[in-house]
N, C-alpha and C positions, 0 to 999 in steps of 0.2 A: 633414883640415883642417890646413893650415899652422899651426903653433903661434904664429908670430910675429903672426898675425891675431887672437890670443885677447883682446888688450885693446882691440881695435876693435869696434864694433857688428857682431854676426852676425845681427841681425834681417833677415828676408827682404826683399829689394827695397832696404829702407832701408839696410841695410849696404852694398849695392854703390853706392848714389848716395852714401853717406857716404865711401866710398873715394876717389871722384872729387873729392868737395868738400874732402878731406883733403889731396889733391894741391894744390889751390889754396891752402889754408891753409899748408902748408908752404912753398909757393913766396913767399907773402907775408911770412913770418917770415924766410925766408932773404935776401929783398931788404932787408928792415928791419935785419938782422943786418949786412949788406954796408955799409949807410950809416951804421952804428953807433948804432942804436936798436932792439935786439932786444926787443921789449915784446910780450907776450900781450894786454894791453888794447888797445893800437893795432892790434894784428894783428886783433882781433876786430871793431874797428870798421871797418877797411878791408875785411875779409872780408864783413861784413854788407852794405856799400855795394855791392861787387861783384854780390853775390847777388841784392839787391833791384833793382838796376839791370837785370840779366838777365831778371827776372821782370816788368819794367815793361810789356812788351807785352801780357802776359796781364792785368795790372792794368788796362790802358787798354780792353781788350775788356771785361772785367768792369764797367768804369764805364759804358761805352756801352751795354751790355745794359740797364743800370738806366735809362738816360735813354729807351731805346727802350720799356722796360716801361711807363713813365709815358705815354708817348704811346698804348700799346695798351690801357691801363686801360679808357676808355669802351667799346671794343667787346668787351673780355672780360667787363665788367660787364652789357652788354646781353645776351650770351649767357647767362650765369649766371642773370640774372632771367628769360629766356625758358624756362628749364628749371627753374626753382625749384620744388621739391616733388616733380618727376617722377624717380622712382627705378628704373623698369622698365629693363630691359637696353637696348632700342631707344633710349630717349631718352637714357641716358647715353652710349651709342656715337655718336649723333648729335651730342650737346654736345661730346664729345671731338673729333670730326671738325671741327666748326666752329671750336673752339679752336685746333686744329692748322692750320687755314687761316689764321687771324689770324697765328699765329707764322711761317707760311711767308711770308704777305704781307709782314711786316716784316724778314724775311730773318734771325731768330734762332731758336734751338732752344728747346724747351720746358724743357730742363734749364738753359739759360741760363748764369748765373755758375757753377753747379756744377761744370761741366767744368773751368773755370780753377782752381776751388778744388782739385778732385781732382789737378790736375797740380801745383799748388804745394805741397799738403799733404806729399807724400812728401820733397820738397826741403827744407822747413823742419824736418821731423822730424830728417832726416838732419844739416842744418846744427846742430841743437841736439846731436845725438850727437858731431860732430867737436869743438864747444866743450867739452862735458862730459868728453871723453877726449883732451885735447890731447896728452898725450905719446904717444898711439897713432898719432897722424897728424903730429906736428911732430917731425922727426928730432932736431933740436938740444935740444929739451926733454927728448926722451927720454934722451938721451946725457948730460944732466945729472946722472942717477941713478947714473951709472958713474963711478969703481970702487966706490962704496959698496954697491950691489946685489950684485956679485960677493963682496965681502968679508963682506957679512951673510949670504949663502947659505952661505959656508964657515964661518961662526961656528955653532957647536953651540947649538940651542935657540932660534935668531932666528925661525924660522917660528913656533914656539908663542908667542913674545913678541908676534910682530906681531898674531896673532890676538886678543890682549887688548884691542886698540884698538877702539872702537865701531864705527869705519867697517869694520872687517874683516869684520864680520858678512855684509856683502853678497857677500863673496867665499869664504864658508865652503866652497861646493862646489867651488872651485877648489883649496883646500888638500887636500881630500879625494880629488881627481881622480887616477886612475891615473898621469897624466903628470907630475903633481906628485911623487907618493909614489915613482915610478920614477927620478925625477931629470932628466926632460928639461929640459935647460937653458934654452931659450928659453922653455918654458912657466913654469918656476919664476922666471925674471927677470921676466916680464911680470905675474906674480901678485904679486910683491914691489913693483913699480912701481905697479900698480894701488892697493895700499894705501898706500903711501907718498905717493902723488899726492894722496890725499884726506885725510891726516891733518893736523891743525891744529899751530900754532907750538908749542904746550904739548907736543903729543905728540913732537915732535922734540926738545925738551928732555929728555923722558922717555926717549926712545931713547938720547940722548948720555950720560945719566946710567946707563943699564944696559950700555952698550958704551962705556966710557972708551977703549978702544984704538982705537974707530973715530971718535973725536972729530974728527980732522983731515978725514976723509972726509965726516962729517956736516956739518961746518961749511963745507966747499967745495961740498958740493951745496945746502945751504940758502941759502948766499949767492948762488949761480948762480940758483936758482929765484926767489929774493927779487928779484933783478935783473930776470928776465924777468916776474914777476907784479907788480910794483909799479906801480901806475897812479894818479896823482894822490895818493899817499900811502897808498892802499888796496892790501892784498894781494889779488889775483884769485883766489887759491887758498882763501882764508879765507872763511867765511859772515860776512854782516854781523853776525849774533847773537854769534858768538865774537869778532869785533872789538869790538863794543860792551863785552862783558864784560872783555876783556883792557885795552881802553883806559881803562875806568873803574877797574880795578885799579892800573893804572900812571899814572893821573891825567893821561892824554891826551885830554882833553874834546873836542878838535877832531875827532879821529878818530870819535868817537861820532856827531857831526853828519854826517860823511861816509857813515858806516856806514848810518845811518837814512834818508840821502838815496838810496842805491840802490834799496831797494824802493819808497820814496814815488814817486820820478821814474819807476820802471819802470810804476807804476799809472797816475800821472798822464799820462805820455806816450802810453799805450795808450787812455786815456780820450778825450784830445784827438783821437787818430787816429780813433775811433768817430765822434766828433762831426763830423769833417770828411767822412766818408764818407756820400754821398747815399744814402737809404733811402726806398722807397717804402712808404707806409702803407695804400695802397689794396689792395682784394682783387684778385687776378689772375683769378679764376674757377676755378682749379685748387686744389681742397682740400689737395692733398698739397703743393704749391709754397707755398701761404698758410701751411701748418702749419710748413714748414721755414723761411719767413721770420720766423715768430714765434719759432721756436727760436732762430734766428741773432741776433734782436734781445736775446733773455734773455742768451744767452752774451756779446753785447756788454757787458752790463752786469756780469755775474759773472767775467769773464777778468781785467779789469784789478785786481778785488779779490784773485782767485787768485794772480795774478802778485805782488802786494805780500807775500803770505804766504809764497808759495814762496821769494820772494828773500831772506827771513830765514834759510832753512835750507840754501839752496844756495850754491856758491861764487859770490863777486862778480862773477866772470867771467860768469856766467850773467845775473846783473842786469844787467850792462853790455851784454850782447848784447840784451836785451829792450829797454833804453832806446835804445840805437842803431838797432834794427830799428823801433821806433815813431817815432823821431824822422825816420828816413829815409822811412818810409811816409807820415808826415804832410806832409813836403816834397813827396813824388811826389803825394800826394792833391791838394794845393794846385795843383800843376802841371798835373794832369791834369783837374782840374774847369775850369781857365782853359782849356785846349785843348778840352775837349768843349763847354763853353759858347760858344765861338766856332765850332763846327761847325754847318752847316746840317743839322738832324735831318731836315727835311722832304725835303731833297735826297737825304740817305743812305736815306730810306724808298722814294723814287721809283726810286733805283738797285737796291734790294732787291727791289721789285715787279717791275722789268724783268727781273732775273735769274731771278726766280721764274716768270715768264711764258715766258721763253726755256727754262727747265728743263722747265716742263709741256709746251710745244710740241715739245720734243726726245723727251720720254718718252710722247708722245700714242700710245694704242694698246697701250702695253706694260704691260697689266694683269698682275698677279701672280695665281696660282691662286686665292689666298685672295680678292682683289678680285672676280674673276669669279664665284666661288661666292657671295659676298654680294650682288653685283649681281642674280644670278639669284633668290636668296632674296628680295630686296626685290620683285622684280618678280611673283614667285609669291605674295607675300603681300599684293599690292594687291588691292582688289576688282575694279576695272576692268581685266582683263587683255586687253591689246590683242591680237587675233589677227593673224596676218601677213597682209598684203594678198594675197599670192599663196599660196593654200593648196589642196591637193588636196581635202581633207576640209573639211566645213561646221565652222563655228566651235562651239565648246561653249557650252551654256546656262550661266547663272549657276549654276544648280542642280548641273550636271554638274561645273563647276569646284570648287565647294563640297564636292562628294562626293569628287572626286579629291584634294582638299587634305586631306580628313578622313582618308580611307585611307591616305594618305602619313604623316600624324602618328601615326596608330594604329600602323602598321607599324614606323615609326621608334622608338616608345615601347616596343617590345619588344625593343629592342636596347640594349646596354650603352654608351650616350655619356653623357657628361656634359651636363645640361640647359643649353641655350643656346650649346654649343660648337660649333665650326666643322663638325667632324665630324657632328654631329647635323643641322646645317642643310644640309650638302652631300648627305647621304644622303636627306634629305627632298626636296631638288630632283630628285635621281635617281628615287626612288619616283614623284613626282609626274609627271616626263616619261614615264617607263614606262607609267604608268597612261594618261597622254593618248594615247600612241602606239598602245596596245592596243585603243583604241575605234575 
């Protein structure tokens, strides 16, 4: 692995998406620098806007599914009531088939909005990684740590001193890594940057006190980082909790209000977003989907509270990202709700029905092996088995049919098939037909 990637997220799949999003973040910061306002806070807001605008088509599909779900509820409820209390395998299979027909009729998938969520989640997790590891993805921010990092590396005992900072505990493995101990330059540089990027303002003062010869480099680095990180008077690299304590100690009470507003607004904006999202409270008829819906409703209550708690202990930049994301989603939700409310849902359903009929007509006669076996099993298992009109031999009596079915079941029971499996049914069909032909 290229050591230059070590400060970036290395999580499978998420890391690759984060690398692409990092290019976007780096480009936004570069443009802002060219127009004279290189600011991490502003970059986070613009970055979040671009990402959520790109995800808007998926969000629209998700909300349209919710509208169609509300239309489907009466039919799904009817099927659910029809099979209420029936837990045998045949009834459950028939119930599932009827539910699937309703979904096909309305032109939606049973997984519904889950697909859109599964697509969005990795992107949002990767976006989080980019914002949490700004220097790894934004070249100019990383460059701000030089020449300080190189001079620190050349100073004896600096690695041991850095490990005394509380934030360094999460990088303990890096300091013990063979690449670090053997002096791989890029690896050592990235480890130093990882620690320095997360230390507080008071930690920087401690570092300057410990290494007075590096005071000029430390001053230059912190000055540049403060320029990049300052947004509406708050340092995006400091946690709100640290800002509150530091502001109280220095008598800057206005900063305390600003620091408290970050977690409060993060929770409030997310709560507003949840309230704007249309949610169906009726049962779908699918126990698994209903369970997922209930869990989602619970998470919608818990997540805003968790956001407020985390925002106190994470860099203010993360809180700003959550606020920006929630505000953008709320604006999107209002626009999407107006768009969908203007749509003729009945006309959409009619188009979906037409498409479904065309698809069925196109695929008519193309039964899969499992469908053919199940059809044979259903025919075999019916009491009134219709004999072919043209038959060389006389039709079997009901007693003979029952006898053939019994022998087929007995023969299949002696084999190692899972009860109710397709293999068991397929072999039962074969045994029944063989017995029928042998008569």
